[in-house]
N, C-alpha and C positions, 0 to 999 in steps of 0.2 A: 827179586821176585819169589825166592825162597819164603822170605819173611810174609809176602801176602799169604802163599800157599799153607805156611803154619797158620797164621791167622784164620783162615778159612777151615782148617783141620779143627781149630780149637772152636769156632762158632759152630761147625755141625756136631761136635761132640756135646758141648753145651746143650744145642736144641736137642738132640737126640736123647740126653739124659733128662731135659726137664719133660719131654713128652713121655718118657717113661714113668717118671714120678707122676705125671698127670692120669696116666693111666693105673697107676697104683691107687692114687687118690679115687680117681672115678669107680673104680671097685668096691672102695670101701663107703663111699658117700651115696652112690645112687641107691633107689629103693627098691627096684626089683632087676630080675634077671636080664631084662633087655635093656633098660639103663646101662646095666653093667659092661654087657657084650658090646655095647654101642661105644661106651667109653674107652675099654679096652682095645675093641678092634681097631678103632680110628687112629688112638695114640700110641699105639704099639707099632701101626702100620708105618706113621710116620717117625717116631722115634728109632726104631731097627733101620729103616733107610738112611735116615740121618748119620748112624753110625758107620753102617756099610759102606756110603759115600767118603765120609771120613777117610776109612781104611783103604780105599782106592785111591783118594789123594795123597795120602801118606805113601804109600808103595810105588806108585805110579810105574807100573810094569805091565804091559799090556794084557798078558794072561790074567793077572790081578784084577785090573781093571774090567775086563770083560766077565770075570766070574761074580766080582761084585755087582754089575750092572744086571746081570741074570738073576741074582739073588733078589735085586730090588724089582725087576719085573716081576719073580715068581710071587714076591711078597704082596705084590698089588694085586696080582690075579687070585691067592689063594685065601687071604684072610678075610677079604668081605665076601666070599663064596662059604667060606667055614659058618663064620659069624651069623649068616641069613641062615643056613641050613641047622645050626644049633638053635636059632630063634626059633624056626617053624617047629623043630623040635619040642623046645618047650611049650611051646604053644598049644600044640596036640596032644602035650602032656597035661595041660591044663593048669600050667604054672601061671598062678594070680599075678594080674597086672597091678602095680602101684596103686594105693586109694587115690592119686591127684589124677590119674587117666580118667579124663571125662568121656572119650569116642573109642570104641573099639572097632575101627573100619574093616577090620579082617572077618569080624563076627557078621556083618552086613552080606559079606560076600562068599562064606562057606557054611556047610550044614553042620561041619563037626566044632563048630565055636564052642567056648567054654559056658 
Protein backbone atom coordinates (compact mmCIF):
# COMPACT_ATOMS: atom_id res chain seq x y z
CA UNK A 1 0.00 0.00 0.00
CA UNK A 2 2.74 2.58 0.73
CA UNK A 3 4.14 2.03 -2.78
CA UNK A 4 0.74 2.86 -4.25
CA UNK A 5 0.48 6.03 -2.16
CA UNK A 6 4.03 7.03 -3.08
CA UNK A 7 3.20 6.53 -6.76
CA UNK A 8 0.06 8.63 -6.39
CA UNK A 9 2.06 11.38 -4.67
CA UNK A 10 4.59 11.39 -7.50
CA UNK A 11 1.80 11.54 -10.10
CA UNK A 12 0.09 14.43 -8.29
CA UNK A 13 3.37 16.34 -7.96
CA UNK A 14 4.15 15.79 -11.64
CA UNK A 15 0.66 16.96 -12.65
CA UNK A 16 0.94 20.00 -10.41
CA UNK A 17 4.32 20.88 -11.88
CA UNK A 18 3.02 20.38 -15.42
CA UNK A 19 0.00 22.62 -14.83
CA UNK A 20 2.20 25.28 -13.27
CA UNK A 21 4.54 25.11 -16.27
CA UNK A 22 1.56 25.41 -18.62
CA UNK A 23 0.39 28.47 -16.69
CA UNK A 24 3.79 30.10 -17.15
CA UNK A 25 3.80 29.25 -20.86
CA UNK A 26 0.24 30.56 -21.21
CA UNK A 27 1.26 33.88 -19.70
CA UNK A 28 4.09 34.15 -22.22
CA UNK A 29 2.18 32.97 -25.29
CA UNK A 30 -1.30 34.48 -24.99
CA UNK A 31 -1.78 37.72 -26.94
CA UNK A 32 -3.85 39.78 -24.50
CA UNK A 33 -4.50 40.18 -20.79
CA UNK A 34 -7.73 38.18 -20.94
CA UNK A 35 -6.11 35.09 -22.42
CA UNK A 36 -3.20 35.36 -20.01
CA UNK A 37 -5.54 35.51 -17.04
CA UNK A 38 -7.55 32.54 -18.27
CA UNK A 39 -4.45 30.42 -18.79
CA UNK A 40 -2.95 31.40 -15.47
CA UNK A 41 -6.09 31.03 -13.37
CA UNK A 42 -7.11 27.62 -14.68
CA UNK A 43 -3.65 26.07 -14.69
CA UNK A 44 -2.55 27.51 -11.37
CA UNK A 45 -5.77 26.35 -9.71
CA UNK A 46 -5.28 22.76 -10.84
CA UNK A 47 -1.50 22.81 -10.37
CA UNK A 48 -1.59 24.13 -6.84
CA UNK A 49 -4.46 21.84 -5.89
CA UNK A 50 -2.53 18.81 -7.14
CA UNK A 51 0.54 19.78 -5.14
CA UNK A 52 -1.51 20.43 -1.98
CA UNK A 53 -3.28 17.07 -2.36
CA UNK A 54 0.12 15.38 -2.72
CA UNK A 55 1.15 17.00 0.56
CA UNK A 56 -2.04 15.72 2.21
CA UNK A 57 -1.30 12.19 1.01
CA UNK A 58 2.30 12.42 2.12
CA UNK A 59 1.61 13.45 5.71
CA UNK A 60 -1.65 11.50 6.22
CA UNK A 61 -2.50 13.21 9.50
CA UNK A 62 -6.08 14.30 10.07
CA UNK A 63 -5.34 17.94 10.86
CA UNK A 64 -2.97 18.35 7.90
CA UNK A 65 -5.39 16.63 5.52
CA UNK A 66 -8.20 18.90 6.74
CA UNK A 67 -6.07 21.98 6.21
CA UNK A 68 -5.05 20.83 2.74
CA UNK A 69 -8.66 20.22 1.78
CA UNK A 70 -9.61 23.67 3.07
CA UNK A 71 -6.80 25.19 1.01
CA UNK A 72 -8.14 23.39 -2.08
CA UNK A 73 -11.67 24.65 -1.47
CA UNK A 74 -10.33 28.16 -0.87
CA UNK A 75 -8.38 28.03 -4.15
CA UNK A 76 -11.38 26.84 -6.16
CA UNK A 77 -13.53 29.61 -4.70
CA UNK A 78 -11.17 32.57 -4.77
CA UNK A 79 -9.06 32.20 -7.93
CA UNK A 80 -11.98 32.24 -10.43
CA UNK A 81 -13.61 35.18 -8.63
CA UNK A 82 -10.35 37.14 -8.55
CA UNK A 83 -9.70 36.37 -12.21
CA UNK A 84 -13.18 37.57 -13.14
CA UNK A 85 -12.74 40.80 -11.21
CA UNK A 86 -9.36 41.53 -12.78
CA UNK A 87 -10.77 40.82 -16.26
CA UNK A 88 -13.68 43.13 -15.58
CA UNK A 89 -11.35 45.87 -14.36
CA UNK A 90 -9.15 45.42 -17.45
CA UNK A 91 -12.20 45.65 -19.70
CA UNK A 92 -13.43 48.81 -17.97
CA UNK A 93 -9.94 50.29 -18.22
CA UNK A 94 -10.28 49.68 -21.98
CA UNK A 95 -7.47 47.17 -22.19
CA UNK A 96 -7.40 46.22 -25.89
CA UNK A 97 -8.57 42.83 -27.06
CA UNK A 98 -6.32 40.63 -29.16
CA UNK A 99 -6.50 41.32 -32.90
CA UNK A 100 -7.79 37.76 -33.40
CA UNK A 101 -10.89 38.54 -31.32
CA UNK A 102 -13.80 38.83 -33.72
CA UNK A 103 -16.77 39.18 -31.35
CA UNK A 104 -17.02 41.31 -28.24
CA UNK A 105 -20.22 40.06 -26.63
CA UNK A 106 -19.81 42.27 -23.58
CA UNK A 107 -19.84 45.42 -25.73
CA UNK A 108 -23.33 44.53 -26.90
CA UNK A 109 -24.62 44.49 -23.30
CA UNK A 110 -22.78 47.38 -21.67
CA UNK A 111 -22.82 51.09 -22.28
CA UNK A 112 -19.22 51.63 -21.17
CA UNK A 113 -17.71 49.28 -23.74
CA UNK A 114 -14.37 50.26 -25.26
